C-alpha positions in Angstrom: 103.8 21.0 146.4 103.3 24.6 147.6 103.3 25.1 151.4 102.0 28.3 152.9 103.1 29.1 156.4 101.1 30.8 159.1 101.3 34.6 159.0 102.9 34.7 162.5 105.8 32.4 161.7 108.9 34.1 162.9 111.7 31.4 162.8 112.7 28.9 160.0 114.7 26.2 161.8 116.6 24.0 159.3 118.1 20.6 159.4 121.3 20.2 157.3 121.9 16.7 156.1 119.2 15.9 153.5 117.6 19.3 153.8 120.1 22.1 152.9 122.8 19.7 151.9 122.9 16.4 149.9 123.3 13.3 152.1 126.2 12.2 149.9 128.3 15.2 151.0 128.0 14.0 154.6 128.5 10.3 154.0 130.8 10.3 151.0 132.9 13.4 151.6 132.8 14.6 155.3 132.9 11.2 157.1 135.7 9.8 154.9 137.7 13.0 155.3 137.4 12.7 159.1 138.5 9.0 159.0 141.5 9.8 156.7 142.8 12.6 158.9 141.8 11.4 162.3 145.1 9.8 163.4 147.2 12.7 162.1 144.9 15.3 163.8 145.1 13.5 167.2 148.8 13.1 166.9 149.3 16.8 166.2 146.6 18.4 168.4 145.9 15.8 171.1 147.6 17.8 173.8 145.5 21.0 173.1 142.9 21.9 175.8 140.0 21.7 173.4 140.9 18.3 172.0 141.6 17.0 175.5 138.0 17.9 176.4 136.8 16.0 173.4 138.9 13.0 174.4 137.5 13.1 177.9 133.9 13.0 176.5 134.9 10.1 174.3 136.3 8.2 177.2 133.1 8.8 179.2 131.1 7.6 176.2 133.3 4.5 175.9 132.5 3.6 179.5 128.8 4.0 178.8 129.1 1.8 175.7 130.9 -0.9 177.7 128.4 -0.8 180.5 125.5 -1.1 177.9 127.1 -4.2 176.4 127.7 -2.6 173.0 131.2 -4.1 172.8 133.3 -1.1 171.7 137.0 -1.7 170.9 139.1 -1.3 174.1 140.8 1.9 175.0 144.4 1.2 175.9 147.0 3.2 177.8 150.6 4.3 177.1 152.0 3.9 173.6 148.9 2.2 172.3 146.5 4.9 173.4 146.4 6.9 170.2 145.7 3.9 168.0 143.1 2.5 170.3 141.3 5.9 170.4 141.4 6.0 166.6 139.8 2.5 166.5 137.1 3.6 168.9 136.3 6.8 167.1 136.0 4.9 163.8 133.7 2.4 165.6 131.5 5.3 166.6 131.4 6.7 163.1 130.5 3.2 161.8 127.4 3.4 164.1 126.6 7.0 163.0 126.9 8.0 166.6 125.7 11.4 167.7 128.1 11.5 170.7 129.0 15.1 171.5 132.7 14.3 171.8 132.7 12.6 168.4 130.8 15.5 166.8 133.1 18.1 168.4 136.2 16.3 167.2 134.8 15.8 163.7 134.1 19.5 163.5 137.7 20.4 164.3 139.0 18.0 161.7 136.6 19.4 159.1 137.6 23.0 160.0 141.1 22.2 158.9 139.8 20.8 155.7 137.6 23.8 154.9 140.3 26.3 155.8 142.9 24.4 153.8 140.7 24.4 150.7 140.3 20.6 150.7 136.6 20.8 151.5 133.8 22.8 150.0 130.3 22.2 151.2 127.4 21.3 149.0 124.1 23.2 149.3 121.1 22.8 147.0 120.7 25.8 144.6 117.4 26.9 146.2 119.0 27.2 149.7 120.9 30.5 149.3 118.0 32.1 147.4 115.5 31.1 150.1 117.8 32.3 152.9 118.2 35.7 151.3 114.4 35.9 150.8 113.7 35.0 154.4 116.3 37.5 155.6 114.7 40.2 153.5 111.4 39.4 155.1 113.0 39.9 158.5 112.6 36.3 159.6 115.1 34.4 161.7 116.9 31.5 160.0 118.5 29.0 162.3 120.2 25.6 162.0 119.6 22.6 164.2 122.0 19.7 163.4 123.6 16.8 165.2 126.9 18.2 163.9 128.7 20.6 166.3 128.1 24.3 166.0 131.7 24.6 164.8 131.0 22.1 162.0 127.8 23.9 161.0 129.4 27.3 160.8 132.3 26.0 158.8 130.0 24.3 156.4 127.9 27.4 155.7 131.0 29.6 155.4 132.5 27.4 152.8 129.7 26.4 150.5 129.7 26.1 146.7 127.4 29.2 146.8 129.8 31.2 148.9 129.6 32.3 152.6 125.9 32.0 153.7 126.5 32.8 157.4 125.2 36.4 157.0 121.7 34.9 156.5 121.8 32.6 159.6 120.9 33.9 163.0 121.6 31.0 165.4 123.1 27.5 165.4 122.0 24.6 167.6 123.5 21.2 168.1 123.1 18.3 170.6 123.9 20.8 173.4 120.2 21.8 173.0 119.2 18.1 173.2 118.5 15.2 171.0 116.8 16.0 167.7 114.2 13.3 168.4 113.2 14.8 171.7 110.3 17.3 171.9 112.1 19.1 174.8 114.9 20.1 172.4 112.5 22.1 170.2 110.9 23.7 173.3 114.3 24.6 174.5 115.3 26.2 171.2 112.1 28.2 171.0 112.8 29.4 174.5 116.3 30.4 173.7 115.0 32.4 170.7 112.3 34.0 172.9 109.6 32.6 170.6 106.5 30.5 171.1 106.9 27.0 169.6 104.0 27.8 167.3 105.9 30.6 165.7 108.7 28.2 164.6 108.7 26.0 161.6 111.2 23.1 161.4 112.2 21.7 158.1 113.8 18.2 158.0 114.2 15.0 156.0 113.6 12.7 159.0 110.1 11.7 160.3 111.2 11.0 163.9 112.6 14.6 164.2 109.5 16.1 162.7 107.3 14.1 165.1 109.3 15.4 168.1 109.0 18.9 166.8 105.2 18.5 166.3 104.8 17.2 169.9 106.6 20.4 171.0 104.0 22.6 169.2 106.4 23.5 166.3 105.1 23.6 162.7 106.9 21.0 160.5 107.7 20.4 156.9 109.2 17.2 155.4 111.9 18.0 152.9 112.3 15.3 150.2 115.6 15.6 148.4 117.5 13.4 145.9 119.3 10.6 147.8 117.1 10.8 151.0 115.7 7.8 152.6 112.0 7.2 152.1 109.8 8.7 154.8 106.1 8.6 155.6 104.5 11.5 153.7 101.0 11.5 155.1 101.7 13.3 158.4 103.4 16.4 157.1 103.4 19.2 154.6 106.0 18.1 151.9 108.4 20.1 149.8 111.1 19.1 147.3 112.8 22.6 147.3 112.6 25.7 149.4 111.1 27.4 146.4 107.8 25.6 147.3 107.5 27.5 150.6 105.3 30.6 150.5 105.7 32.7 153.6 103.5 34.9 155.6 100.2 34.0 153.8 97.5 33.4 156.3 96.0 29.9 155.8 92.3 29.7 155.1 
């Protein structure tokens, strides 16, 4: 399906998982890598200031999970503290948690994997072509993902198509809010000094698109191989970025 955007669109805001990148790379490569290297990473870097901040966020989240009756594995003290934190982090990953402490810690583990040559990020072939085209048209390309900004940057530096960060203007994570909250998209538009109506958000998830629409942002549902089925009657739908025609005024 060909989608023509409004002539005054200024920002293309992209989701990652299921939009620029196959879901299998996240669930079958990144998450298992984080699990496999979690204990070693904490043992080696647990005393660093940045990791200590992540651990504090995780302890705070653990208290919230306990208070909510979710039954997280206990966090122990002394010699058992490391193993208990590993169990809790794995428990969060089992739940596909978007906790900021978890996402920040994952990003640091993946950074080591990318820089050590163990990880190379998947992007669909149409993604770098579209990013270059949008940059040539002097439009802002931005990323909004539940993964940390660090994780986003490392992914787009180390893709199978090379370093794509030259085509990306800004990165947003849960520090800007939940992706299913309209206020997050209003906040991002404000940070970019744009009206929400001049932003288009492309994602594979209906709940995120609904939130963006409520904020006044234009939306496109991206249907990629491996994605979960989504309702397709409420959105413009594409299967590749090649189907997006920019700057043609709708009639």
